[in-house]
N, CA, C and O atoms as a GROMACS GRO file, in nm:
protein
  324
    1UNK      N    1  -0.509  -1.362  -0.448
    1UNK     CA    2  -0.550  -1.224  -0.425
    1UNK      C    3  -0.553  -1.150  -0.557
    1UNK      O    4  -0.455  -1.152  -0.632
    2UNK      N    5  -0.663  -1.085  -0.584
    2UNK     CA    6  -0.675  -1.000  -0.701
    2UNK      C    7  -0.690  -0.856  -0.655
    2UNK      O    8  -0.742  -0.830  -0.546
    3UNK      N    9  -0.644  -0.762  -0.736
    3UNK     CA   10  -0.655  -0.623  -0.698
    3UNK      C   11  -0.801  -0.581  -0.681
    3UNK      O   12  -0.831  -0.485  -0.610
    4UNK      N   13  -0.893  -0.654  -0.747
    4UNK     CA   14  -1.035  -0.623  -0.734
    4UNK      C   15  -1.084  -0.650  -0.591
    4UNK      O   16  -1.190  -0.600  -0.553
    5UNK      N   17  -1.009  -0.726  -0.514
    5UNK     CA   18  -1.046  -0.757  -0.376
    5UNK      C   19  -1.017  -0.640  -0.282
    5UNK      O   20  -1.061  -0.642  -0.167
    6UNK      N   21  -0.944  -0.540  -0.329
    6UNK     CA   22  -0.915  -0.423  -0.247
    6UNK      C   23  -1.030  -0.324  -0.256
    6UNK      O   24  -1.095  -0.310  -0.359
    7UNK      N   25  -1.053  -0.254  -0.144
    7UNK     CA   26  -1.153  -0.147  -0.147
    7UNK      C   27  -1.096  -0.029  -0.226
    7UNK      O   28  -0.977  -0.025  -0.257
    8UNK      N   29  -1.182   0.066  -0.257
    8UNK     CA   30  -1.136   0.186  -0.329
    8UNK      C   31  -1.027   0.257  -0.249
    8UNK      O   32  -0.925   0.297  -0.306
    9UNK      N   33  -1.047   0.272  -0.119
    9UNK     CA   34  -0.949   0.341  -0.036
    9UNK      C   35  -0.818   0.262  -0.027
    9UNK      O   36  -0.710   0.321  -0.031
   10UNK      N   37  -0.827   0.130  -0.015
   10UNK     CA   38  -0.706   0.048  -0.012
   10UNK      C   39  -0.629   0.062  -0.143
   10UNK      O   40  -0.506   0.067  -0.143
   11UNK      N   41  -0.701   0.069  -0.254
   11UNK     CA   42  -0.636   0.087  -0.384
   11UNK      C   43  -0.565   0.222  -0.389
   11UNK      O   44  -0.454   0.231  -0.441
   12UNK      N   45  -0.628   0.326  -0.337
   12UNK     CA   46  -0.564   0.458  -0.333
   12UNK      C   47  -0.436   0.452  -0.250
   12UNK      O   48  -0.332   0.506  -0.290
   13UNK      N   49  -0.444   0.387  -0.135
   13UNK     CA   50  -0.329   0.381  -0.046
   13UNK      C   51  -0.216   0.300  -0.105
   13UNK      O   52  -0.100   0.343  -0.100
   14UNK      N   53  -0.245   0.185  -0.162
   14UNK     CA   54  -0.137   0.102  -0.216
   14UNK      C   55  -0.074   0.168  -0.339
   14UNK      O   56   0.045   0.150  -0.365
   15UNK      N   57  -0.153   0.244  -0.413
   15UNK     CA   58  -0.096   0.319  -0.525
   15UNK      C   59   0.003   0.423  -0.475
   15UNK      O   60   0.110   0.440  -0.534
   16UNK      N   61  -0.032   0.492  -0.368
   16UNK     CA   62   0.060   0.591  -0.311
   16UNK      C   63   0.182   0.525  -0.248
   16UNK      O   64   0.293   0.578  -0.257
   17UNK      N   65   0.163   0.409  -0.184
   17UNK     CA   66   0.277   0.334  -0.131
   17UNK      C   67   0.371   0.296  -0.244
   17UNK      O   68   0.493   0.308  -0.231
   18UNK      N   69   0.314   0.250  -0.356
   18UNK     CA   70   0.397   0.208  -0.470
   18UNK      C   71   0.474   0.324  -0.530
   18UNK      O   72   0.574   0.304  -0.598
   19UNK      N   73   0.426   0.447  -0.506
   19UNK     CA   74   0.496   0.567  -0.555
   19UNK      C   75   0.596   0.619  -0.453
   19UNK      O   76   0.661   0.721  -0.476
   20UNK      N   77   0.609   0.549  -0.339
   20UNK     CA   78   0.712   0.581  -0.240
   20UNK      C   79   0.668   0.673  -0.128
   20UNK      O   80   0.753   0.716  -0.049
   21UNK      N   81   0.541   0.704  -0.116
   21UNK     CA   82   0.495   0.791  -0.008
   21UNK      C   83   0.493   0.716   0.125
   21UNK      O   84   0.461   0.597   0.130
   22UNK      N   85   0.526   0.787   0.231
   22UNK     CA   86   0.520   0.729   0.366
   22UNK      C   87   0.376   0.733   0.414
   22UNK      O   88   0.291   0.799   0.354
   23UNK      N   89   0.348   0.661   0.523
   23UNK     CA   90   0.214   0.664   0.581
   23UNK      C   91   0.173   0.806   0.617
   23UNK      O   92   0.058   0.845   0.596
   24UNK      N   93   0.265   0.882   0.672
   24UNK     CA   94   0.237   1.020   0.711
   24UNK      C   95   0.202   1.104   0.588
   24UNK      O   96   0.106   1.182   0.592
   25UNK      N   97   0.277   1.089   0.482
   25UNK     CA   98   0.249   1.164   0.358
   25UNK      C   99   0.114   1.123   0.299
   25UNK      O  100   0.039   1.208   0.250
   26UNK      N  101   0.083   0.993   0.306
   26UNK     CA  102  -0.045   0.944   0.256
   26UNK      C  103  -0.159   1.003   0.337
   26UNK      O  104  -0.261   1.043   0.281
   27UNK      N  105  -0.144   1.008   0.468
   27UNK     CA  106  -0.251   1.062   0.553
   27UNK      C  107  -0.278   1.207   0.519
   27UNK      O  108  -0.394   1.250   0.517
   28UNK      N  109  -0.174   1.283   0.493
   28UNK     CA  110  -0.192   1.424   0.456
   28UNK      C  111  -0.258   1.437   0.319
   28UNK      O  112  -0.348   1.518   0.300
   29UNK      N  113  -0.212   1.358   0.224
   29UNK     CA  114  -0.264   1.366   0.088
   29UNK      C  115  -0.412   1.327   0.081
   29UNK      O  116  -0.490   1.389   0.008
   30UNK      N  117  -0.451   1.226   0.157
   30UNK     CA  118  -0.590   1.177   0.153
   30UNK      C  119  -0.678   1.240   0.261
   30UNK      O  120  -0.797   1.210   0.270
   31UNK      N  121  -0.619   1.327   0.344
   31UNK     CA  122  -0.692   1.394   0.453
   31UNK      C  123  -0.759   1.293   0.547
   31UNK      O  124  -0.876   1.307   0.583
   32UNK      N  125  -0.680   1.192   0.586
   32UNK     CA  126  -0.727   1.093   0.683
   32UNK      C  127  -0.618   1.080   0.790
   32UNK      O  128  -0.505   1.123   0.770
   33UNK      N  129  -0.653   1.021   0.902
   33UNK     CA  130  -0.556   1.010   1.011
   33UNK      C  131  -0.448   0.907   0.978
   33UNK      O  132  -0.466   0.818   0.894
   34UNK      N  133  -0.336   0.923   1.045
   34UNK     CA  134  -0.225   0.829   1.030
   34UNK      C  135  -0.268   0.689   1.072
   34UNK      O  136  -0.230   0.590   1.009
   35UNK      N  137  -0.347   0.680   1.178
   35UNK     CA  138  -0.395   0.550   1.226
   35UNK      C  139  -0.482   0.483   1.119
   35UNK      O  140  -0.476   0.361   1.101
   36UNK      N  141  -0.564   0.562   1.049
   36UNK     CA  142  -0.648   0.506   0.943
   36UNK      C  143  -0.562   0.450   0.831
   36UNK      O  144  -0.590   0.342   0.778
   37UNK      N  145  -0.457   0.522   0.794
   37UNK     CA  146  -0.366   0.473   0.689
   37UNK      C  147  -0.300   0.343   0.736
   37UNK      O  148  -0.291   0.247   0.659
   38UNK      N  149  -0.254   0.340   0.860
   38UNK     CA  150  -0.190   0.220   0.913
   38UNK      C  151  -0.287   0.102   0.914
   38UNK      O  152  -0.248  -0.010   0.883
   39UNK      N  153  -0.412   0.127   0.950
   39UNK     CA  154  -0.512   0.021   0.951
   39UNK      C  155  -0.536  -0.033   0.811
   39UNK      O  156  -0.541  -0.154   0.791
   40UNK      N  157  -0.550   0.056   0.714
   40UNK     CA  158  -0.568   0.012   0.575
   40UNK      C  159  -0.445  -0.067   0.526
   40UNK      O  160  -0.459  -0.168   0.458
   41UNK      N  161  -0.326  -0.020   0.563
   41UNK     CA  162  -0.203  -0.088   0.522
   41UNK      C  163  -0.198  -0.229   0.580
   41UNK      O  164  -0.161  -0.323   0.510
   42UNK      N  165  -0.234  -0.244   0.705
   42UNK     CA  166  -0.238  -0.377   0.768
   42UNK      C  167  -0.340  -0.465   0.697
   42UNK      O  168  -0.313  -0.583   0.672
   43UNK      N  169  -0.456  -0.409   0.666
   43UNK     CA  170  -0.558  -0.487   0.594
   43UNK      C  171  -0.511  -0.530   0.455
   43UNK      O  172  -0.535  -0.643   0.413
   44UNK      N  173  -0.442  -0.440   0.386
   44UNK     CA  174  -0.388  -0.473   0.253
   44UNK      C  175  -0.286  -0.586   0.264
   44UNK      O  176  -0.288  -0.682   0.188
   45UNK      N  177  -0.195  -0.573   0.362
   45UNK     CA  178  -0.093  -0.677   0.380
   45UNK      C  179  -0.158  -0.811   0.409
   45UNK      O  180  -0.114  -0.914   0.359
   46UNK      N  181  -0.265  -0.810   0.488
   46UNK     CA  182  -0.337  -0.933   0.518
   46UNK      C  183  -0.397  -0.994   0.392
   46UNK      O  184  -0.392  -1.116   0.374
   47UNK      N  185  -0.452  -0.910   0.306
   47UNK     CA  186  -0.510  -0.959   0.181
   47UNK      C  187  -0.405  -1.018   0.088
   47UNK      O  188  -0.433  -1.109   0.010
   48UNK      N  189  -0.281  -0.966   0.096
   48UNK     CA  190  -0.171  -1.020   0.016
   48UNK      C  191  -0.097  -1.133   0.086
   48UNK      O  192  -0.003  -1.190   0.031
   49UNK      N  193  -0.138  -1.165   0.208
   49UNK     CA  194  -0.074  -1.273   0.282
   49UNK      C  195   0.059  -1.235   0.343
   49UNK      O  196   0.143  -1.321   0.368
   50UNK      N  197   0.078  -1.106   0.367
   50UNK     CA  198   0.202  -1.058   0.429
   50UNK      C  199   0.172  -1.034   0.576
   50UNK      O  200   0.089  -0.950   0.610
   51UNK      N  201   0.240  -1.109   0.663
   51UNK     CA  202   0.211  -1.097   0.806
   51UNK      C  203   0.260  -0.964   0.859
   51UNK      O  204   0.360  -0.909   0.812
   52UNK      N  205   0.187  -0.912   0.957
   52UNK     CA  206   0.224  -0.787   1.023
   52UNK      C  207   0.314  -0.822   1.141
   52UNK      O  208   0.266  -0.873   1.243
   53UNK      N  209   0.442  -0.795   1.128
   53UNK     CA  210   0.536  -0.832   1.232
   53UNK      C  211   0.601  -0.713   1.298
   53UNK      O  212   0.533  -0.615   1.330
   54UNK      N  213   0.727  -0.721   1.318
   54UNK     CA  214   0.799  -0.618   1.391
   54UNK      C  215   0.816  -0.491   1.310
   54UNK      O  216   0.806  -0.492   1.187
   55UNK      N  217   0.841  -0.383   1.380
   55UNK     CA  218   0.866  -0.252   1.317
   55UNK      C  219   0.988  -0.261   1.225
   55UNK      O  220   0.993  -0.192   1.122
   56UNK      N  221   1.084  -0.342   1.260
   56UNK     CA  222   1.206  -0.357   1.182
   56UNK      C  223   1.177  -0.400   1.038
   56UNK      O  224   1.248  -0.361   0.946
   57UNK      N  225   1.074  -0.480   1.020
   57UNK     CA  226   1.041  -0.533   0.888
   57UNK      C  227   0.941  -0.447   0.811
   57UNK      O  228   0.901  -0.484   0.700
   58UNK      N  229   0.902  -0.333   0.867
   58UNK     CA  230   0.796  -0.252   0.808
   58UNK      C  231   0.826  -0.211   0.664
   58UNK      O  232   0.741  -0.226   0.576
   59UNK      N  233   0.945  -0.161   0.637
   59UNK     CA  234   0.978  -0.114   0.502
   59UNK      C  235   0.982  -0.229   0.402
   59UNK      O  236   0.940  -0.213   0.288
   60UNK      N  237   1.033  -0.342   0.444
   60UNK     CA  238   1.036  -0.460   0.356
   60UNK      C  239   0.894  -0.502   0.321
   60UNK      O  240   0.864  -0.534   0.206
   61UNK      N  241   0.807  -0.503   0.418
   61UNK     CA  242   0.668  -0.542   0.395
   61UNK      C  243   0.596  -0.443   0.306
   61UNK      O  244   0.518  -0.483   0.219
   62UNK      N  245   0.621  -0.313   0.326
   62UNK     CA  246   0.560  -0.212   0.239
   62UNK      C  247   0.609  -0.229   0.096
   62UNK      O  248   0.531  -0.215   0.002
   63UNK      N  249   0.736  -0.258   0.079
   63UNK     CA  250   0.791  -0.279  -0.055
   63UNK      C  251   0.730  -0.403  -0.120
   63UNK      O  252   0.692  -0.399  -0.238
   64UNK      N  253   0.720  -0.511  -0.046
   64UNK     CA  254   0.657  -0.632  -0.101
   64UNK      C  255   0.514  -0.606  -0.142
   64UNK      O  256   0.470  -0.651  -0.247
   65UNK      N  257   0.440  -0.533  -0.058
   65UNK     CA  258   0.302  -0.502  -0.087
   65UNK      C  259   0.292  -0.420  -0.216
   65UNK      O  260   0.208  -0.448  -0.301
   66UNK      N  261   0.377  -0.321  -0.230
   66UNK     CA  262   0.376  -0.237  -0.350
   66UNK      C  263   0.414  -0.318  -0.473
   66UNK      O  264   0.354  -0.300  -0.580
   67UNK      N  265   0.511  -0.406  -0.461
   67UNK     CA  266   0.553  -0.487  -0.576
   67UNK      C  267   0.442  -0.582  -0.621
   67UNK      O  268   0.421  -0.600  -0.741
   68UNK      N  269   0.372  -0.644  -0.526
   68UNK     CA  270   0.258  -0.729  -0.562
   68UNK      C  271   0.157  -0.649  -0.642
   68UNK      O  272   0.104  -0.696  -0.743
   69UNK      N  273   0.131  -0.527  -0.596
   69UNK     CA  274   0.032  -0.443  -0.663
   69UNK      C  275   0.080  -0.403  -0.802
   69UNK      O  276   0.004  -0.408  -0.899
   70UNK      N  277   0.205  -0.363  -0.812
   70UNK     CA  278   0.259  -0.317  -0.940
   70UNK      C  279   0.264  -0.428  -1.044
   70UNK      O  280   0.251  -0.402  -1.163
   71UNK      N  281   0.283  -0.551  -1.001
   71UNK     CA  282   0.281  -0.663  -1.094
   71UNK      C  283   0.147  -0.671  -1.165
   71UNK      O  284   0.139  -0.711  -1.281
   72UNK      N  285   0.042  -0.632  -1.095
   72UNK     CA  286  -0.092  -0.637  -1.152
   72UNK      C  287  -0.130  -0.509  -1.225
   72UNK      O  288  -0.226  -0.507  -1.301
   73UNK      N  289  -0.055  -0.401  -1.204
   73UNK     CA  290  -0.086  -0.272  -1.263
   73UNK      C  291   0.038  -0.211  -1.326
   73UNK      O  292   0.088  -0.108  -1.280
   74UNK      N  293   0.089  -0.273  -1.428
   74UNK     CA  294   0.213  -0.228  -1.492
   74UNK      C  295   0.201  -0.090  -1.552
   74UNK      O  296   0.302  -0.023  -1.572
   75UNK      N  297   0.079  -0.043  -1.582
   75UNK     CA  298   0.062   0.090  -1.640
   75UNK      C  299   0.108   0.200  -1.543
   75UNK      O  300   0.144   0.309  -1.587
   76UNK      N  301   0.108   0.173  -1.412
   76UNK     CA  302   0.158   0.270  -1.316
   76UNK      C  303   0.308   0.294  -1.336
   76UNK      O  304   0.356   0.406  -1.322
   77UNK      N  305   0.380   0.189  -1.367
   77UNK     CA  306   0.523   0.202  -1.392
   77UNK      C  307   0.548   0.283  -1.518
   77UNK      O  308   0.639   0.367  -1.522
   78UNK      N  309   0.468   0.259  -1.621
   78UNK     CA  310   0.485   0.330  -1.746
   78UNK      C  311   0.454   0.478  -1.731
   78UNK      O  312   0.517   0.561  -1.797
   79UNK      N  313   0.357   0.513  -1.645
   79UNK     CA  314   0.321   0.653  -1.622
   79UNK      C  315   0.434   0.730  -1.556
   79UNK      O  316   0.446   0.852  -1.575
   80UNK      N  317   0.518   0.662  -1.479
   80UNK     CA  318   0.628   0.728  -1.408
   80UNK      C  319   0.753   0.746  -1.493
   80UNK      O  320   0.849   0.810  -1.449
   81UNK      N  321   0.754   0.692  -1.612
   81UNK     CA  322   0.875   0.702  -1.695
   81UNK      C  323   0.870   0.820  -1.788
   81UNK      O  324   0.963   0.842  -1.864
   0.00000   0.00000   0.00000
C-alpha cells in the first residue's frame, strides 16, 4: 500500500486521524456526515490491510492506520514539534 493509493478525501481524513481528531471532529471540520467519515475510515483500513472488527478494537485500529500513514509522511511529525 502506498499513500498515493488513497483518494484526496481519504488523505485528508487520515491526516486528521493522525493528529488525534475523532470521527465526529473530522466530520465537523470537513463539513461531511459522520457516516461518510466512518465509510472513508473503513476504506482506508481496508487499503492498509486492517480488518474492520469489533467496536472494542476501534481505537487500536485508528492508531495503527495513523502510524502506517505517518511512517510515509514524516514531515507531519516535524510540523507538530
